[in-house]
C-alpha positions as CSV (number, residue, x, y, z in Angstrom):
1,X,124.8,93.4,83.1
2,X,127.1,91.8,85.7
3,X,125.0,89.7,88.0
4,X,125.8,86.8,90.4
5,X,123.8,84.3,92.3
6,X,123.5,84.2,96.1
7,X,122.6,80.6,95.6
8,X,123.6,78.1,93.0
9,X,121.7,78.7,89.8
10,X,120.1,75.5,88.5
11,X,120.3,75.6,84.8
12,X,116.9,74.7,83.4
13,X,114.0,73.4,85.3
14,X,114.2,70.1,87.1
15,X,110.9,68.1,87.0
16,X,110.4,65.4,89.6
17,X,107.6,63.3,90.9
18,X,106.1,65.0,93.9
19,X,102.8,63.1,94.7
20,X,100.0,61.5,92.7
21,X,99.1,63.9,89.9
22,X,101.6,66.5,91.0
23,X,105.1,67.6,89.9
24,X,107.6,70.2,91.2
25,X,109.7,72.7,89.2
26,X,112.9,74.0,90.8
27,X,113.7,77.6,90.4
28,X,117.1,79.2,90.2
29,X,118.3,81.2,93.1
30,X,118.0,85.0,93.0
31,X,120.5,87.2,91.1
32,X,121.9,90.4,92.6
33,X,121.6,93.5,90.4
34,X,123.7,96.6,90.8
35,X,120.7,98.9,91.4
36,X,119.8,100.4,94.8
37,X,116.4,100.3,96.4
38,X,116.0,104.0,96.1
39,X,116.7,104.0,92.3
40,X,114.2,101.2,91.7
41,X,111.6,103.0,93.8
42,X,112.1,106.2,91.9
43,X,111.8,104.5,88.6
44,X,109.0,101.9,88.9
45,X,105.6,102.5,87.3
46,X,102.7,100.3,86.4
47,X,102.2,99.1,82.8
48,X,98.7,97.8,82.0
49,X,98.5,96.6,78.3
50,X,100.8,95.2,75.7
51,X,102.5,92.3,77.5
52,X,104.2,89.5,75.7
53,X,105.0,86.2,77.4
54,X,108.8,86.0,76.8
55,X,110.4,86.9,80.1
56,X,113.3,84.7,81.4
57,X,112.4,82.3,84.2
58,X,115.0,84.2,86.3
59,X,112.5,87.1,86.6
60,X,110.0,84.9,88.3
61,X,112.6,83.4,90.6
62,X,113.7,86.9,91.8
63,X,110.1,88.1,92.2
64,X,109.1,85.2,94.4
65,X,112.3,85.3,96.4
66,X,111.9,89.0,97.1
67,X,108.3,88.6,98.2
68,X,109.3,85.9,100.7
69,X,111.8,88.2,102.3
70,X,108.9,90.3,103.7
71,X,108.4,89.6,107.4
72,X,105.3,87.6,108.3
73,X,102.4,89.3,110.1
74,X,99.7,86.6,110.1
75,X,99.1,82.9,110.3
76,X,99.3,82.0,106.6
77,X,100.8,83.2,103.4
78,X,100.4,81.6,100.0
79,X,101.9,82.7,96.7
80,X,100.3,81.2,93.5
81,X,101.8,81.5,90.1
82,X,99.9,81.1,86.8
83,X,101.8,80.6,83.5
84,X,100.7,79.3,80.1
85,X,101.4,75.8,81.4
86,X,99.9,75.5,84.9
87,X,98.9,77.2,88.1
88,X,101.5,76.6,90.8
89,X,101.8,77.0,94.5
90,X,105.2,78.3,95.6
91,X,107.2,76.3,98.2
92,X,109.6,78.9,99.7
93,X,111.8,76.5,101.8
94,X,112.7,74.5,98.7
95,X,112.4,77.3,96.2
96,X,110.1,75.2,94.0
97,X,106.8,75.4,92.2
98,X,104.2,72.7,92.9
99,X,101.6,72.2,90.3
100,X,98.3,73.3,91.8
101,X,96.0,73.1,88.8
102,X,97.1,72.0,85.3
103,X,96.5,74.2,82.3
104,X,96.6,77.8,81.2
105,X,94.5,80.0,83.6
106,X,96.2,83.3,83.1
107,X,94.0,86.4,83.4
108,X,96.0,88.1,80.6
109,X,96.9,85.9,77.6
110,X,99.9,88.1,77.0
111,X,101.5,87.8,80.4
112,X,104.5,85.6,81.1
113,X,103.4,84.9,84.6
114,X,100.9,86.1,87.2
115,X,101.6,86.0,91.0
116,X,98.6,85.7,93.3
117,X,98.9,86.7,97.0
118,X,96.7,84.9,99.5
119,X,97.0,86.4,103.0
120,X,94.5,87.3,105.7
121,X,95.1,91.0,105.5
122,X,95.3,93.5,102.6
123,X,98.1,95.4,104.4
124,X,100.4,92.4,104.3
125,X,99.4,91.7,100.7
126,X,100.6,95.3,99.9
127,X,104.0,94.6,101.4
128,X,104.5,91.5,99.3
129,X,103.2,93.1,96.1
130,X,105.6,96.1,96.4
131,X,108.5,93.7,97.0
132,X,107.6,91.9,93.8
133,X,107.2,95.1,91.8
134,X,110.7,96.3,92.7
135,X,112.2,92.9,92.1
136,X,110.9,93.0,88.5
137,X,112.1,96.6,88.0
138,X,115.6,95.5,89.0
139,X,115.9,93.8,85.6
140,X,115.7,97.1,83.7
141,X,119.0,98.0,82.1
142,X,117.8,100.8,79.9
143,X,114.8,102.0,78.0
144,X,113.3,99.3,75.8
145,X,111.7,95.9,76.1
146,X,111.9,94.6,79.7
147,X,109.9,93.5,82.7
148,X,106.6,95.3,83.1
149,X,104.0,94.6,85.8
150,X,100.8,95.8,87.3
151,X,98.6,94.7,90.3
152,X,95.1,94.0,88.9
153,X,92.0,93.4,91.0
154,X,90.2,91.9,88.1
155,X,93.0,89.3,87.8
156,X,92.5,88.5,91.5
157,X,88.7,88.1,91.0
158,X,89.4,85.8,88.1
159,X,92.0,83.8,90.1
160,X,89.6,83.2,92.9
161,X,87.1,81.7,90.4
162,X,89.5,79.7,88.3
163,X,92.7,78.8,90.3
164,X,90.9,77.1,93.1
165,X,93.2,78.5,95.8
166,X,93.3,77.1,99.3
167,X,92.7,80.6,100.7
168,X,91.3,83.7,99.1
169,X,93.7,85.6,96.8
170,X,93.7,89.3,97.7
171,X,95.7,90.6,94.7
172,X,97.4,89.3,91.5
173,X,100.4,91.0,90.0
174,X,100.7,90.5,86.2
175,X,104.1,90.4,84.6
176,X,105.2,90.4,81.0
177,X,107.6,91.9,78.5
178,X,106.9,95.3,77.0
179,X,108.5,98.7,76.5
180,X,109.7,100.5,79.7
181,X,111.2,103.9,80.2
182,X,114.3,102.6,81.9
183,X,115.8,103.5,85.3
184,X,115.3,107.2,86.2
185,X,117.1,109.5,88.6
186,X,114.8,112.4,87.8
187,X,113.7,113.7,91.2
188,X,110.0,114.4,91.3
189,X,109.4,114.9,95.1
190,X,110.9,118.3,95.6
191,X,109.7,120.3,98.6
192,X,107.6,123.3,97.8
193,X,108.5,125.1,101.0
194,X,111.9,123.5,101.9
195,X,110.4,121.9,105.0
196,X,112.1,118.6,103.9
197,X,115.4,117.9,102.3
198,X,116.0,116.8,98.8
199,X,115.8,113.0,98.8
200,X,118.5,110.6,97.6
201,X,117.3,108.6,94.5
202,X,120.4,106.4,94.5
203,X,121.6,104.5,97.5
204,X,124.7,102.7,98.7
205,X,123.5,99.1,98.5
206,X,121.8,96.8,95.9
207,X,118.1,96.0,96.4
208,X,118.6,92.3,96.7
209,X,121.4,92.7,99.2
210,X,119.3,94.9,101.4
211,X,116.4,92.4,101.3
212,X,118.5,89.5,102.7
213,X,117.5,89.1,106.3
214,X,115.0,91.9,106.3
215,X,113.4,91.8,109.7
216,X,111.7,93.9,112.3
217,X,113.1,95.2,115.6
218,X,111.0,96.8,118.3
219,X,113.7,98.1,120.6
220,X,115.5,101.4,119.9
221,X,118.2,103.7,121.4
222,X,117.1,107.0,122.9
223,X,118.9,109.1,120.3
224,X,116.8,111.2,118.0
225,X,117.3,110.7,114.2
226,X,118.1,113.6,112.0
227,X,115.6,115.6,110.0
228,X,117.5,114.5,106.8
229,X,116.9,110.9,107.7
230,X,113.2,111.5,108.5
231,X,112.9,113.2,105.1
232,X,114.4,110.2,103.3
233,X,112.1,107.8,105.1
234,X,109.0,109.9,104.2
235,X,110.0,110.1,100.6
236,X,110.6,106.3,100.5
237,X,107.2,105.7,102.0
238,X,105.0,107.8,99.8
239,X,107.0,110.5,98.1
240,X,108.1,108.2,95.4
241,X,105.4,109.0,92.9
242,X,106.8,110.0,89.5
243,X,103.9,108.5,87.5
244,X,101.0,109.7,89.7
245,X,99.7,113.2,90.4
246,X,96.3,112.3,91.8
247,X,95.5,112.3,95.5
248,X,97.1,109.5,97.4
249,X,94.7,107.0,99.1
250,X,96.8,107.2,102.3
251,X,97.8,110.1,104.6
252,X,100.9,109.9,106.7
253,X,101.4,111.7,110.1
254,X,104.8,112.1,111.6
255,X,104.9,111.9,115.4
256,X,108.1,113.1,117.1
257,X,109.3,115.2,120.1
258,X,108.1,118.5,118.7
259,X,104.6,117.6,117.6
260,X,102.5,115.8,115.0
261,X,103.1,116.7,111.4
262,X,101.1,115.9,108.3
263,X,103.2,114.7,105.4
264,X,102.1,116.2,102.1
265,X,103.1,114.3,98.9
266,X,100.8,116.5,96.8
267,X,100.6,120.2,96.2
268,X,97.5,121.8,94.9
269,X,97.9,125.2,93.3
270,X,94.9,126.8,91.5
271,X,93.4,123.4,90.8
272,X,96.6,121.9,89.5
273,X,97.9,118.9,91.5
274,X,101.6,118.1,91.5
275,X,104.0,116.0,93.5
276,X,105.4,117.6,96.7
277,X,107.5,116.7,99.7
278,X,106.7,118.8,102.8
279,X,105.5,118.8,106.4
280,X,102.6,120.7,108.0
281,X,102.5,120.9,111.8
282,X,99.0,120.0,113.0
283,X,99.6,119.5,116.7
284,X,102.4,120.9,118.8
285,X,104.1,119.1,121.6
286,X,105.4,115.6,122.2
287,X,102.5,113.2,121.9
288,X,104.5,110.0,121.6
289,X,103.6,108.7,125.0
290,X,99.9,109.1,124.2
291,X,100.5,107.3,120.9
292,X,102.0,104.1,122.4
293,X,99.6,104.3,125.3
294,X,96.8,103.9,122.7
295,X,98.1,100.5,121.7
296,X,100.3,98.2,123.8
297,X,101.7,96.7,120.6
298,X,103.4,99.9,119.6
299,X,107.0,100.0,120.8
300,X,107.5,102.7,123.4
301,X,111.2,103.5,122.9
302,X,111.2,104.8,119.3
303,X,112.1,108.5,118.7
304,X,110.0,108.7,115.6
305,X,106.6,107.2,114.5
306,X,104.8,107.4,111.2
307,X,101.0,106.7,111.3
308,X,99.3,105.8,108.1
309,X,95.7,106.7,107.8
310,X,93.0,106.0,105.2
311,X,89.5,107.3,104.7
312,X,87.9,103.9,104.0
313,X,89.2,100.8,105.9
314,X,86.9,98.7,103.8
315,X,88.7,99.5,100.6
316,X,91.2,96.9,99.4
317,X,93.1,99.6,97.4
318,X,93.7,101.9,100.4
319,X,94.6,99.1,102.8
320,X,97.0,97.6,100.3
321,X,98.5,101.0,99.7
322,X,99.3,101.2,103.4
323,X,101.2,98.0,102.9
324,X,103.2,99.5,100.1
325,X,104.2,102.3,102.5
326,X,105.2,99.7,105.1
327,X,107.5,97.8,102.8
328,X,109.1,101.0,101.6
329,X,109.9,102.5,105.0
330,X,111.0,99.1,106.4
331,X,113.6,98.7,103.6
332,X,114.7,102.3,103.7
333,X,115.3,102.0,107.4
334,X,117.5,99.0,106.9
335,X,119.5,100.9,104.2
336,X,120.2,103.6,106.7
337,X,121.2,101.2,109.5
338,X,118.0,101.9,111.5
339,X,115.7,99.6,113.2
340,X,112.0,99.5,112.1
341,X,108.8,98.0,113.3
342,X,105.4,97.9,111.7
343,X,102.3,97.6,114.0
344,X,99.5,96.1,111.9
345,X,96.7,95.3,111.7
346,X,95.1,97.8,114.1
347,X,91.9,96.9,115.8
348,X,88.9,99.4,115.6
349,X,89.6,100.3,119.2
350,X,93.3,101.0,118.5
351,X,92.3,103.1,115.5
352,X,90.0,105.3,117.6
353,X,92.5,105.6,120.5
354,X,95.3,106.6,118.2
355,X,93.2,109.2,116.3
356,X,92.1,110.7,119.6
357,X,95.7,110.7,121.0
358,X,97.1,112.6,118.0
359,X,94.1,114.9,117.3
360,X,93.9,113.5,113.8
361,X,91.4,115.2,111.4
362,X,87.9,113.7,111.3
363,X,87.6,110.8,108.8
364,X,91.3,109.8,109.1
365,X,91.5,106.2,110.3
366,X,94.9,104.8,111.4
367,X,95.7,101.4,109.9
368,X,99.5,101.1,110.3
369,X,102.1,102.5,112.6
370,X,105.8,102.5,111.7
371,X,108.3,102.9,114.6
372,X,111.9,103.7,113.8
373,X,115.1,104.8,115.3
374,X,118.7,103.7,115.9
375,X,119.2,100.1,117.1
376,X,119.3,99.7,120.8
377,X,122.9,98.7,120.8
378,X,123.8,101.9,118.9
379,X,125.4,99.8,116.2
380,X,124.0,99.0,112.8
381,X,123.5,95.3,111.9
382,X,126.4,95.2,109.5
383,X,129.8,96.6,109.8
384,X,130.7,98.3,106.6
385,X,134.1,99.7,105.4
386,X,133.1,103.4,105.3
387,X,131.3,104.4,108.4
388,X,130.9,108.0,107.2
389,X,130.4,108.9,103.6
390,X,129.9,112.3,101.9
391,X,126.7,112.1,99.8
392,X,126.2,115.6,98.4
393,X,128.1,118.9,98.4
394,X,129.0,121.7,96.0
395,X,132.7,121.7,95.0
396,X,132.9,125.5,94.4
397,X,131.4,128.5,96.1
398,X,131.8,132.2,95.8
399,X,133.5,134.3,98.5
400,X,130.9,135.0,101.2
401,X,128.6,132.1,100.2
402,X,127.8,129.1,102.4
403,X,128.1,125.4,101.5
404,X,126.2,122.5,102.9
405,X,127.8,119.1,103.1
406,X,125.5,116.1,103.4
407,X,126.8,112.8,104.6
408,X,125.6,109.3,105.6
409,X,126.6,108.0,109.0
410,X,126.5,104.2,109.2
411,X,127.3,103.9,112.9
412,X,126.3,106.2,115.7
413,X,128.8,108.0,117.8
414,X,130.7,111.3,118.4
415,X,131.0,113.2,115.2
416,X,133.3,116.2,114.5
417,X,133.2,118.5,111.5
418,X,136.1,120.8,110.8
419,X,137.5,123.0,108.0
420,X,141.2,122.9,107.1
421,X,143.4,124.8,104.6
422,X,145.4,122.8,102.1
423,X,148.4,122.8,104.5
424,X,146.3,120.9,107.1
425,X,145.9,123.9,109.4
426,X,142.5,124.2,111.2
427,X,140.3,127.0,110.0
428,X,136.9,126.4,111.5
429,X,135.4,124.0,114.0
430,X,131.8,123.5,112.9
431,X,130.4,120.9,115.3
432,X,131.1,118.2,117.8
433,X,128.2,116.1,118.9
434,X,126.8,112.6,119.2
435,X,124.8,111.7,116.1
436,X,122.6,108.8,115.2
437,X,122.8,106.5,112.2
438,X,121.4,108.0,109.0
439,X,121.7,111.1,106.9
440,X,123.0,114.4,108.4
441,X,124.4,117.7,107.1
442,X,126.6,120.6,108.2
443,X,127.0,124.1,106.8
444,X,130.0,126.2,106.6
445,X,129.5,129.9,106.0
446,X,133.0,130.6,104.6
447,X,134.3,132.1,107.9
448,X,137.0,131.1,110.2
449,X,136.8,130.6,114.0
450,X,137.1,134.4,114.4
451,X,134.0,134.9,112.2
452,X,136.2,136.5,109.5
453,X,135.7,135.5,105.9
454,X,138.5,133.2,104.6
455,X,140.6,134.1,101.6
456,X,140.0,132.7,98.1
457,X,141.5,129.3,97.7
458,X,140.9,125.6,98.4
459,X,139.8,124.1,101.7
460,X,138.9,120.7,103.0
461,X,135.8,120.0,105.1
462,X,136.4,116.9,107.2
463,X,133.7,114.7,108.8
464,X,135.2,112.6,111.6
465,X,133.3,109.7,113.0
466,X,134.4,106.8,115.2
467,X,137.1,104.9,113.2
468,X,136.4,106.8,110.0
469,X,136.8,110.1,108.2
470,X,135.3,111.6,105.1
471,X,136.7,114.7,103.3
472,X,135.3,117.1,100.8
473,X,137.4,119.6,99.0
474,X,135.8,123.0,98.4
475,X,137.2,125.9,96.3
476,X,136.3,129.5,97.3
477,X,136.7,132.1,94.6
């Protein structure tokens, strides 16, 4: 696998005196893998037994680095690492491990290392754990022995007894070497009623590249984001569930101009539960103003909000699961050039006010709100070579059929879609409108501007954006 460091890789571990009875171990900088956030999300699954302790040190370095890219939400954050040698406390500014307690205090004797997260809130712990899980998955090349991991509450209980942490550890992620299935592009989250679009399980940027400089932004432009983009965000948040078919501990509600929708990642048919990807309208009308009026900490300018609810706010599992959602949508938003902001934790008063404002079902308690939209400047954070890119389209259709061309717009602006014949003559003007950053699609019904069906042959569908154009050749037979 071709990988390169974003910081100089220090060969081996450098031991140096740190203080009386302590030592530090320097870690190598993170390596960048070629795999996208979407592919890793679609592939990852938890492995419980069968670990061996032979993972390279680089895995630990990438895991800790990825976890520290998560924005901070509270007053403290501590990452502890247990190996067969010692229990360490991670020092992010210097990328070092400081010996916290000498000796082997791993929960699982077969693990290579175990990472304990000490934060004040389970929601923030969930964000960090999910970052570490995907960072380990990025080392998968193919099926076979590789990085496996699993968050274990029993390991956290053990760590609080044996590691003597400065603050209580809320979760421990256990890592080791074992058989894995390999990276998987098989799409599980397919909509049962076509209310949402088919998600993309491969993305344009590597996971580590996207994590660099991950941050929140609470100011948005007034432009709405496309339904395709909303679909991708919902999938990233909790539709990525290839290894689970039970009921999710979280429920997600989409709040936008047209109403409040319930996101369904499960479909129950005659007692059989399977993955799904659809929306159900529960309340009509724009209730966004009532939502951000319910909490002054929720940004008021976002075109779309996602409210994560749980049935039991006292459950570590449900609260950490909401953090998993938060990490996923925050990263997916950055991939798409959108701004994102997580409001957490919510006070009991805010939970009640939000539930009332949105007419949420009884027993659904809001614990996190994700606000997203195009950056206020209308420009994505990074300028990239291709501002518009065709992502999915059929190359051939029958005479009289329609074709849908899906594309990713990396910078908002005026977009024009047109059809030309192979001599460059215009055949059909499909659209001309301002579009926001993210995924979009256009359809051509095979007719010209006079609504007459075109002849058999080859045509080009052009998507024109500011300073960029993407073309797709389509053959009609």
